[in-house]
N, C-alpha and C positions, 0 to 999 in steps of 0.2 A: 504493500498502499505503497503508497507516498504520506508523507503522512506528516507535520508542523514541525512535523509531529512522524514521522516517519522518515519514509521512505519514499518515500513519495513519496512527499508531499509533505508547521511547527503552532506549536502557540507556548506561549510560556518563555519565559525569556525578557531581554531590557532589548531596548531597540538601538542599531545602531548603524552602517553603513560600510563600505568598503575598507575605509580608512580609518575607521578607529580603532581603540585596545582590543584587542578580541579578553571576554568573558572569563574567566575562571570556568573549567570543565569539572560538571561536578560527576566524580563519579561514584558518590554514596547512592546512588538510588538509580534502576533502570531508565533509558533513554527510547522511549518509541521510534527516533529516527534510530537509537543503536540496532535495539530489536530489529528492525525490519531490515537492516542489516543484514542480520545474523540470518533471519530467515531465511534471502536471499543466497544467502553463501558466501556472502563481503564477510573481512576481518576487520572492520571497521570498530569495531565493537568491545568492550570489558565484560572481566567476569561475573558480572552484575547484571549486566543485560546479557549473557549468555544463560547466567540461569533465569530468570524470570524467563527470558525466551522458552527456555525446557521443557520450565511448568505450564506453558501454552501448548507446546506441542505435545506431550501428555492429557490432555484434556481436549485442543485441535487435533487432530494428527495433520488435516488435512490443511491449515496452514501454508503448508509450503508453496502449494497449492496455489493455496486463494492471494498468496500476495504475489503469486509467479501472472497470475490472470489478472487481477491487479492490474499490474505494469502492464500488461498487454494489451490491457484496454481503454488507456492511458496513451500506449503510442497508435492503435487505431484512434481514438479520439484527435490527438495530433493532428494525424497525419486530414484528416477531416478538414477540422475546423484550417488550417492551411489551403488544401488542394479547392474543395471545394466551397469551403467559407470565407476564401476567400482573405483570411488573419493573418492581418503580414504581423504582430505584438501580442503577447503571451504575458501573463501577470502569474509563475508559478506559485503560490503562498504552503509554503508545507515540502518544502525539495526533498526535504529527505540525504542519505550519502549519495553524490553520484553513482549514478550505477547504468554503463553503457549500456543502450545509449539513452544520451540524458534529452532532454527537448530541443533545445538548441540546434542538438543534432537532429530529431526526428524530423527541425522544422527547416534548417540548411537545406537537407537533402529533398527538400518539396520544392523551395525558399528560399534560395542563400535572402541573405539579408532579414530575416526576420529579426525580429526584436523581443530579447527575453531575461523580465528579471526572476528573478531568481529570490525566493521573502523564508526564512528559517531560523526559528530561537532555541537552536542549539548553536554555540561559538565550533566545535568539531565540524558541522557541515559548511560552517561558513569559511572555516578552513579550509577544510580539502577544495570545496567547491575554487575557493576563490584560487589555487593552487590551480585544480583543471583550466580556469579560464586563462593562470598564467603561461600556463605550456600552448595557447590555444593561439590559432594566428592571430594577423593584427584585424581579421574583419571580425572574430569571433570574442574578439575585448572589448570589439569598440560597439559590438549588436549584446551585446549580453553585459547585466549584473548582477552583484549578490550582496545580499540586504538581510543584517543581521535583527529581525521584525519579531515581533509578535499577532499573532490571528485575533486574540481577545481586544487586543487594539487596530481596529481596522483601519479607525480613521490616519494615525500614523505611520501605518504601513502607506494608504497612498499618497497620503503627503511626501512621505522621506526622500529625498532629493535625487538619490539614486533609483527610484523606483520612475520619479517623475525625467531623467536625465533619460530614461527606459521609455515608459512608455507614454503614449499620446492623450490621456482622454478624449480628445473630440473624436476622435476615428475607433475604429470595431476593434473588442480588442477579447483574449479568448485569456477568460480566466479557470485557471487549475483550480479546483479545492481537491485534489484525491487520497483520499482516506484520511483525512486530516480532522475535519467536523465533528465525528465521532468521538475524537478529541477536549474534542471542550464537552461540561459539563452542562444542565440546566438550570445552573446560577451560573453560568458564562450568559444567560442567552443568543444561543450559537441563533437561534434565527434572526436578531436585527447587528450579530454580528455578517450571518451572509446580507441578510436586504440593503447594510451599509457597502459592501462590496459591490452586489446588483446596481443600486441604485447609482456608484456614480460612471459607469458603462454604458458609452453610446448605446444607438439602432445600431442593430448590424454586429452585436458583440456576440459572445459564447459560455455561458458556464456550462463546463465539463468539472462532473461534482462525483464522488464515488463514497461510498457508506458501507461499516460494517452494520451488521443486524444479526437477530438473532433466530431472527422467522422460519429457518431450516431446519436451528440445531434447540431448537425451547428447551431440553432437560438439563443440557450444559451450558447452558450460553451467559447463569448467573459464576459457575466458576470458571468458566475463561473470563472474564470480565474484571474478577476478582481479582488475580493477575496482576491486574494493571494501580492496583488501588497503590501503588507501594514506587509503583513509577514518578517520575515528573508528571503524567496527565491522565488520569483513569481512562478506561475506555468504555461508552455512554451508547452502545447497540439498541440501534432502533427500529422502528419496523417501515415496511415498504411504503404508506400513507406518513409518515413522522419526518422521512426521506423527502418524500415527494412536496413536502412543503418547503423548503427549503428553496424549490424554482421560482417559487412565487406566481409572477406569470408571464415567463418566460416556454416558448414553446417549447414542447420538450423532442424531440426529431425521434422516428421511428429507429426505436420498436418503443421509444420509449423508458421507460425506469425497470432493468432487468439486472439479474444477477450478470459482472463481470461477465463471463465468458457470454453470455447470448446478446452481447452490445454486436452488433454487427460480425461475426468471426469472419475468421477468412478460411475456417477449415471449422467441420462440424467440432462443434464440441463434444464429449468424451462423456453420452448420456448413463455413461456405468458407473463412471467417478461419485464421489461423495458432494454434493450442497457443494459452491462457495458462498458461505457465509459475507457476501459485500455487494450491494448495489451500486447499481451505475448507471448514465445517463450523461446526455450533453442534448443543450436545451438555446434555443437563439433568441435574443429579445428584437422583439419587433420593434417598426418601429411607431 
């Protein structure tokens, strides 16, 4: 999943930018982004993250297939909004640790020069992402920024100078909230957070969102979510109808809000595999 958290796509932490001093990396608690990295087979994680991830795997052994399916959903969604939607700028909040292909690589393969602003709240994510940008070609460095900021403060994200340097909110934007909103508790008012971000987008923009659910594994959803109780952000599983609320009045593209393997798959999904408890959809803001 991509997460503010994730791997994907974070909440929590302080606001900063590419030129700000890095915050201390907290290794005393699991972090969803580093757990996500472990699920994907990465090495940018700590013992505390691996221990928590293994606890989650015991409860939900399909999680590794789930995070891969979520990432492939993101790949397909990005290609669609760039190739078919004509979007040339992407705001990816909760980007997680870099895992190739990254959003800018997917977008640039379709339309070179597409601008991408990455936002995450974990300093280790920011550090790795900036190192990746430094090793990239000059065009990528010009078209891409990495911002250390908090999804729970969407206004600060939108107003951050390194977001504004890349994103022109007078032109269509693809907003990516991939496997991150489920790390916002109800006390964080996720509806207001997502609405603030949606409202900032002009007509012709897209919202790409995926979210964990307990709809398919009701017998163990509480045990799975409880693994994150000691992490830097809790996991909040939500129903299909509840996730649908986050799209507001945006128009969902076919096939609507579905388990991520079922969103415009490039090959037939394996119907014998356990259900993937992550919904995903792409929606467009009409004029």
